ZATIDREN-19323 format. One record per atom (N, C-alpha, C): x, y, z; residue in three letters; atom name; chain. Coordinates in Angstrom, 3 decimals. Layout:
N
SITE       xx       yy       zz res atom chain
SITE        X        Y        Z ala   CA     A
...
This chain:
109
SITE       xx       yy       zz res atom chain
SITE  175.439  114.521   64.675 met    N     A
SITE  174.400  113.636   64.184 met   CA     A
SITE  172.951  114.520   64.363 met    C     A
SITE  173.099  115.227   65.636 ile    N     A
SITE  171.820  115.885   66.303 ile   CA     A
SITE  171.533  117.023   65.214 ile    C     A
SITE  172.643  117.384   64.684 arg    N     A
SITE  172.463  118.539   63.881 arg   CA     A
SITE  172.004  117.887   62.140 arg    C     A
SITE  172.462  116.922   61.758 leu    N     A
SITE  171.927  116.076   60.741 leu   CA     A
SITE  170.580  116.062   60.819 leu    C     A
SITE  170.122  115.299   61.814 ser    N     A
SITE  168.738  115.138   62.386 ser   CA     A
SITE  167.668  116.480   61.996 ser    C     A
SITE  168.291  117.110   62.530 arg    N     A
SITE  167.484  118.617   62.849 arg   CA     A
SITE  167.379  118.900   61.240 arg    C     A
SITE  168.379  118.885   60.655 ala    N     A
SITE  168.792  119.611   58.958 ala   CA     A
SITE  167.440  118.718   58.242 ala    C     A
SITE  167.288  117.154   58.212 leu    N     A
SITE  166.929  116.456   57.654 leu   CA     A
SITE  164.856  116.781   58.197 leu    C     A
SITE  164.847  117.079   59.259 val    N     A
SITE  163.728  117.496   59.988 val   CA     A
SITE  163.498  118.527   58.776 val    C     A
SITE  163.880  119.651   59.206 leu    N     A
SITE  163.570  120.945   58.595 leu   CA     A
SITE  163.534  120.937   57.082 leu    C     A
SITE  164.277  120.229   56.685 leu    N     A
SITE  164.193  119.817   54.903 leu   CA     A
SITE  162.702  119.458   54.721 leu    C     A
SITE  162.364  118.425   55.453 gly    N     A
SITE  161.183  117.509   55.203 gly   CA     A
SITE  160.055  118.529   55.376 gly    C     A
SITE  159.984  119.430   56.551 ile    N     A
SITE  158.609  120.325   57.038 ile   CA     A
SITE  158.561  121.358   55.627 ile    C     A
SITE  159.717  121.936   55.229 phe    N     A
SITE  159.854  122.652   54.015 phe   CA     A
SITE  159.247  122.253   52.894 phe    C     A
SITE  159.813  120.827   52.318 ser    N     A
SITE  159.645  120.123   51.372 ser   CA     A
SITE  157.977  120.158   51.458 ser    C     A
SITE  157.419  119.588   52.245 leu    N     A
SITE  155.952  119.458   52.516 leu   CA     A
SITE  155.074  120.458   52.361 leu    C     A
SITE  156.115  121.908   52.944 gly    N     A
SITE  154.998  123.116   52.569 gly   CA     A
SITE  154.853  123.433   51.236 gly    C     A
SITE  155.956  123.153   50.306 ala    N     A
SITE  156.007  123.383   49.044 ala   CA     A
SITE  154.965  122.698   48.032 ala    C     A
SITE  154.471  121.450   48.742 cys    N     A
SITE  153.473  120.525   47.988 cys   CA     A
SITE  152.238  121.301   48.230 cys    C     A
SITE  152.010  122.171   49.203 val    N     A
SITE  150.814  122.341   49.384 val   CA     A
SITE  150.191  123.549   48.272 val    C     A
SITE  149.316  123.217   47.550 gln    N     A
SITE  148.617  124.310   46.594 gln   CA     A
SITE  147.616  124.383   47.002 gln    C     A
SITE  147.392  125.873   46.850 val    N     A
SITE  146.311  126.713   46.941 val   CA     A
SITE  145.448  127.213   45.735 val    C     A
SITE  144.311  126.674   45.423 pro    N     A
SITE  143.739  127.411   44.298 pro   CA     A
SITE  143.539  128.459   44.281 pro    C     A
SITE  143.864  129.347   43.079 val    N     A
SITE  143.477  130.767   42.618 val   CA     A
SITE  142.354  130.864   41.783 val    C     A
SITE  141.299  131.550   42.177 thr    N     A
SITE  140.124  131.808   41.350 thr   CA     A
SITE  140.599  133.170   40.746 thr    C     A
SITE  140.732  133.357   39.112 pro    N     A
SITE  141.112  134.612   38.719 pro   CA     A
SITE  139.413  135.573   38.568 pro    C     A
SITE  139.498  136.758   38.805 pro    N     A
SITE  138.270  137.520   38.726 pro   CA     A
SITE  137.704  137.606   37.885 pro    C     A
SITE  136.249  137.463   37.845 val    N     A
SITE  135.414  137.298   36.460 val   CA     A
SITE  135.157  139.204   36.269 val    C     A
SITE  135.440  139.294   35.100 pro    N     A
SITE  135.536  140.772   34.497 pro   CA     A
SITE  133.646  141.003   34.505 pro    C     A
SITE  132.883  141.852   35.035 ala    N     A
SITE  131.799  142.177   35.037 ala   CA     A
SITE  131.708  142.630   33.335 ala    C     A
SITE  130.560  142.073   33.194 ala    N     A
SITE  129.804  142.561   31.674 ala   CA     A
SITE  129.530  143.954   32.003 ala    C     A
SITE  129.910  144.697   30.751 lys    N     A
SITE  129.366  145.811   30.436 lys   CA     A
SITE  127.681  145.894   29.826 lys    C     A
SITE  127.411  146.834   29.909 pro    N     A
SITE  125.780  147.007   29.257 pro   CA     A
SITE  126.040  147.206   27.535 pro    C     A
SITE  125.734  146.239   26.539 gly    N     A
SITE  125.803  146.946   25.154 gly   CA     A
SITE  127.457  146.188   24.692 gly    C     A
SITE  128.209  145.526   25.770 ala    N     A
SITE  129.340  145.315   24.929 ala   CA     A
SITE  129.161  143.939   23.995 ala    C     A
SITE  130.488  143.968   23.546 ser    N     A
SITE  130.362  142.922   22.603 ser   CA     A
SITE  130.870  141.640   23.163 ser    C     A
SITE  130.200  140.220   22.762 ser    N     A
SITE  130.522  139.255   23.547 ser   CA     A
SITE  130.476  138.120   22.415 ser    C     A
SITE  130.927  136.909   23.176 asn    N     A
SITE  131.262  136.005   22.315 asn   CA     A
SITE  130.233  134.765   22.716 asn    C     A
SITE  130.164  134.147   21.624 his    N     A
SITE  129.256  132.798   21.781 his   CA     A
SITE  130.129  131.798   22.961 his    C     A
SITE  129.595  131.258   23.537 pro    N     A
SITE  130.398  129.905   24.035 pro   CA     A
SITE  130.835  128.787   22.980 pro    C     A
SITE  129.870  128.638   22.405 arg    N     A
SITE  129.916  127.588   20.981 arg   CA     A
SITE  130.801  127.890   19.602 arg    C     A
SITE  129.965  128.659   19.326 phe    N     A
SITE  130.318  129.525   17.960 phe   CA     A
SITE  131.732  130.407   17.939 phe    C     A
SITE  132.996  130.252   17.458 ala    N     A
SITE  134.012  130.975   17.513 ala   CA     A
SITE  133.655  132.191   16.465 ala    C     A
SITE  133.814  133.520   17.260 pro    N     A
SITE  133.882  135.036   16.030 pro   CA     A
SITE  134.750  134.647   14.614 pro    C     A
SITE  134.257  135.287   13.824 pro    N     A
SITE  134.710  135.397   12.433 pro   CA     A
SITE  136.477  135.992   12.735 pro    C     A
SITE  137.419  135.333   12.159 pro    N     A
SITE  138.700  135.564   11.829 pro   CA     A
SITE  138.960  136.774   11.639 pro    C     A
SITE  139.459  137.972   12.127 gly    N     A
SITE  140.109  138.869   11.238 gly   CA     A
SITE  139.258  140.287   10.917 gly    C     A
SITE  137.945  140.386   11.626 val    N     A
SITE  136.771  141.200   11.512 val   CA     A
SITE  136.426  141.418   12.994 val    C     A
SITE  136.114  142.696   13.150 gln    N     A
SITE  135.156  142.765   14.202 gln   CA     A
SITE  133.921  142.720   14.346 gln    C     A
SITE  133.242  142.052   15.298 ser    N     A
SITE  131.821  141.314   15.161 ser   CA     A
SITE  131.548  141.565   16.546 ser    C     A
SITE  130.299  141.197   16.682 arg    N     A
SITE  129.278  140.850   17.927 arg   CA     A
SITE  128.093  139.944   17.908 arg    C     A
SITE  127.994  139.310   18.718 trp    N     A
SITE  127.281  138.031   19.004 trp   CA     A
SITE  126.024  138.429   18.917 trp    C     A
SITE  125.080  138.269   17.908 asp    N     A
SITE  123.599  138.608   18.188 asp   CA     A
SITE  122.666  137.447   18.391 asp    C     A
SITE  122.486  137.331   19.843 ala    N     A
SITE  121.540  136.291   20.365 ala   CA     A
SITE  120.257  135.661   19.548 ala    C     A
SITE  119.474  136.865   19.154 val    N     A
SITE  118.114  136.823   18.481 val   CA     A
SITE  118.468  136.193   17.306 val    C     A
SITE  119.496  136.699   16.464 leu    N     A
SITE  119.744  136.347   15.193 leu   CA     A
SITE  120.460  134.916   15.175 leu    C     A
SITE  121.000  134.708   16.177 gly    N     A
SITE  122.106  133.631   16.223 gly   CA     A
SITE  123.043  133.208   15.686 gly    C     A
SITE  123.785  134.656   15.555 val    N     A
SITE  125.089  134.594   14.304 val   CA     A
SITE  126.077  136.123   14.645 val    C     A
SITE  127.026  136.124   14.649 tyr    N     A
SITE  127.850  137.227   14.739 tyr   CA     A
SITE  127.278  138.157   13.355 tyr    C     A
SITE  127.409  139.649   13.962 val    N     A
SITE  127.053  140.730   13.428 val   CA     A
SITE  128.405  141.150   13.040 val    C     A
SITE  128.788  141.293   11.680 val    N     A
SITE  130.104  141.628   11.100 val   CA     A
SITE  130.100  143.229   11.253 val    C     A
SITE  131.037  144.115   11.837 ser    N     A
SITE  130.976  145.335   12.060 ser   CA     A
SITE  131.606  146.207   10.834 ser    C     A
SITE  130.798  147.307   10.407 gly    N     A
SITE  131.352  147.939    9.155 gly   CA     A
SITE  130.762  147.632    7.911 gly    C     A
SITE  129.892  146.282    7.694 thr    N     A
SITE  129.180  146.351    6.594 thr   CA     A
SITE  127.851  145.662    6.999 thr    C     A
SITE  127.147  146.838    6.231 pro    N     A
SITE  125.573  146.342    6.360 pro   CA     A
SITE  125.375  144.875    5.913 pro    C     A
SITE  124.426  143.985    6.637 his    N     A
SITE  123.694  142.703    6.605 his   CA     A
SITE  124.776  141.867    6.269 his    C     A
SITE  125.920  141.839    6.824 leu    N     A
SITE  127.001  140.671    6.727 leu   CA     A
SITE  127.123  139.962    7.892 leu    C     A
SITE  126.759  138.826    8.248 tyr    N     A
SITE  126.586  137.754    9.385 tyr   CA     A
SITE  127.696  136.792    9.202 tyr    C     A
SITE  128.108  136.018   10.322 tyr    N     A
SITE  129.118  134.632   10.150 tyr   CA     A
SITE  128.400  133.736   11.394 tyr    C     A
SITE  128.812  132.555   10.991 arg    N     A
SITE  128.379  131.668   11.924 arg   CA     A
SITE  128.974  130.437   11.273 arg    C     A
SITE  129.993  129.614   12.120 glu    N     A
SITE  130.424  128.154   11.846 glu   CA     A
SITE  131.070  128.284   10.567 glu    C     A
SITE  132.332  129.042   10.508 arg    N     A
SITE  132.725  129.304    9.232 arg   CA     A
SITE  132.436  129.723    8.284 arg    C     A
SITE  131.193  130.394    7.949 thr    N     A
SITE  130.566  130.786    7.128 thr   CA     A
SITE  129.856  132.348    7.218 thr    C     A
SITE  130.211  132.810    6.091 tyr    N     A
SITE  129.620  134.169    6.138 tyr   CA     A
SITE  128.358  134.267    5.479 tyr    C     A
SITE  127.547  134.724    5.965 tyr    N     A
SITE  125.858  135.521    5.095 tyr   CA     A
SITE  125.991  136.586    4.764 tyr    C     A
SITE  125.109  137.103    3.410 arg    N     A
SITE  125.116  138.367    3.259 arg   CA     A
SITE  123.531  138.422    2.577 arg    C     A
SITE  123.216  139.377    3.094 trp    N     A
SITE  121.896  140.106    2.304 trp   CA     A
SITE  121.977  141.040    1.563 trp    C     A
SITE  121.710  140.897   -0.091 asp    N     A
SITE  121.732  141.930   -0.847 asp   CA     A
SITE  120.527  141.722   -1.870 asp    C     A
SITE  119.377  142.069   -1.217 ala    N     A
SITE  117.839  141.879   -2.098 ala   CA     A
SITE  117.853  139.920   -2.383 ala    C     A
SITE  118.616  139.413   -1.360 gly    N     A
SITE  118.759  138.057   -1.467 gly   CA     A
SITE  119.739  137.642   -0.627 gly    C     A
SITE  119.559  136.160   -0.688 trp    N     A
SITE  120.693  135.480    0.264 trp   CA     A
SITE  122.045  135.018   -0.505 trp    C     A
SITE  123.085  135.187    0.040 ser    N     A
SITE  124.161  134.213   -0.535 ser   CA     A
SITE  124.929  134.207    0.453 ser    C     A
SITE  126.241  133.208    0.481 trp    N     A
SITE  126.739  132.732    1.583 trp   CA     A
SITE  128.550  132.663    0.795 trp    C     A
SITE  129.515  132.951    1.904 ser    N     A
SITE  130.979  132.691    1.363 ser   CA     A
SITE  131.550  132.268    2.474 ser    C     A
SITE  133.001  131.321    2.458 thr    N     A
SITE  133.660  130.950    3.203 thr   CA     A
SITE  134.593  132.295    3.552 thr    C     A
SITE  134.833  133.198    2.865 ser    N     A
SITE  135.536  134.474    3.081 ser   CA     A
SITE  134.688  135.658    2.896 ser    C     A
SITE  135.128  136.356    3.533 val    N     A
SITE  134.344  137.968    4.053 val   CA     A
SITE  134.496  138.634    2.610 val    C     A
SITE  135.745  137.820    1.427 ser    N     A
SITE  135.503  139.072    0.553 ser   CA     A
SITE  135.168  137.946   -0.604 ser    C     A
SITE  134.408  136.768   -0.663 gly    N     A
SITE  133.823  135.840   -1.311 gly   CA     A
SITE  134.894  134.885   -2.138 gly    C     A
SITE  134.347  134.443   -3.070 pro    N     A
SITE  133.162  134.286   -4.202 pro   CA     A
SITE  131.962  134.204   -3.164 pro    C     A
SITE  130.678  134.895   -3.609 trp    N     A
SITE  129.496  134.665   -3.219 trp   CA     A
SITE  128.592  133.766   -4.066 trp    C     A
SITE  127.976  132.501   -3.224 thr    N     A
SITE  126.990  131.937   -3.697 thr   CA     A
SITE  125.814  132.179   -3.343 thr    C     A
SITE  124.981  132.179   -4.214 ala    N     A
SITE  123.422  132.553   -3.894 ala   CA     A
SITE  123.038  131.467   -3.645 ala    C     A
SITE  121.998  131.615   -2.411 thr    N     A
SITE  121.080  130.891   -1.872 thr   CA     A
SITE  119.628  130.969   -1.109 thr    C     A
SITE  118.838  130.452   -0.775 asp    N     A
SITE  117.323  130.443   -0.324 asp   CA     A
SITE  117.685  130.691    1.183 asp    C     A
SITE  116.541  131.156    1.624 thr    N     A
SITE  116.414  130.957    3.368 thr   CA     A
SITE  116.851  129.830    3.947 thr    C     A
SITE  116.677  128.540    2.896 ser    N     A
SITE  117.043  127.702    3.890 ser   CA     A
SITE  118.403  127.196    3.944 ser    C     A
SITE  119.068  128.104    3.399 gly    N     A
SITE  120.635  127.819    3.309 gly   CA     A
SITE  121.412  128.773    4.188 gly    C     A
SITE  120.468  129.749    5.205 val    N     A
SITE  121.020  130.486    6.384 val   CA     A
SITE  120.624  130.012    7.528 val    C     A
SITE  121.326  130.453    8.562 pro    N     A
SITE  120.763  130.306   10.130 pro   CA     A
SITE  119.438  130.956   10.359 pro    C     A
SITE  118.453  130.015   10.722 pro    N     A
SITE  116.966  130.458   11.142 pro   CA     A
SITE  117.009  131.573   11.787 pro    C     A
SITE  117.350  132.420   12.607 gly    N     A
SITE  117.323  133.412   12.763 gly   CA     A
SITE  117.372  134.973   11.749 gly    C     A
SITE  118.186  134.520   10.966 leu    N     A
SITE  118.433  135.315    9.936 leu   CA     A
SITE  117.011  135.333    8.684 leu    C     A
SITE  116.702  134.102    8.668 ser    N     A
SITE  115.587  133.967    7.895 ser   CA     A
SITE  114.026  134.658    8.242 ser    C     A
SITE  114.147  134.430    9.607 arg    N     A
SITE  112.997  134.889   10.631 arg   CA     A
SITE  113.303  136.920   10.294 arg    C     A
SITE  114.449  137.121   10.210 tyr    N     A
SITE  114.719  138.826   10.730 tyr   CA     A
SITE  114.486  139.203    9.584 tyr    C     A
SITE  114.847  138.802    8.335 tyr    N     A
SITE  114.334  139.192    7.112 tyr   CA     A
SITE  113.188  139.143    6.419 tyr    C     A
SITE  112.499  137.916    6.871 gly    N     A
SITE  111.083  137.406    6.396 gly   CA     A
SITE  110.923  137.090    5.095 gly    C     A
SITE  112.373  136.828    4.369 his    N     A
SITE  111.923  136.347    2.807 his   CA     A
SITE  112.289  135.023    2.851 his    C     A
């Protein structure tokens, strides 16, 4: 009987120890100067390399001059603005009212 009591007490102690949870905080990587980053609200464009430009308020698509992305829409400057929901088009012409404000201010057209 004493052996059974000890076994139950030990079982209780070990089971309480298993319930204790210690929060683990993952390390936060240090940002490297000039590193690409994402915006906390706007998702980056799928399938292409890009970097968030806080001044323009859009992602700048790498490898293609004057190609930008924000909120599921690509914006392209080629002597005028056009937009598309796909990086390969089709492209629809628009004016500065159809692009994010940072882009219209940057190009000044």
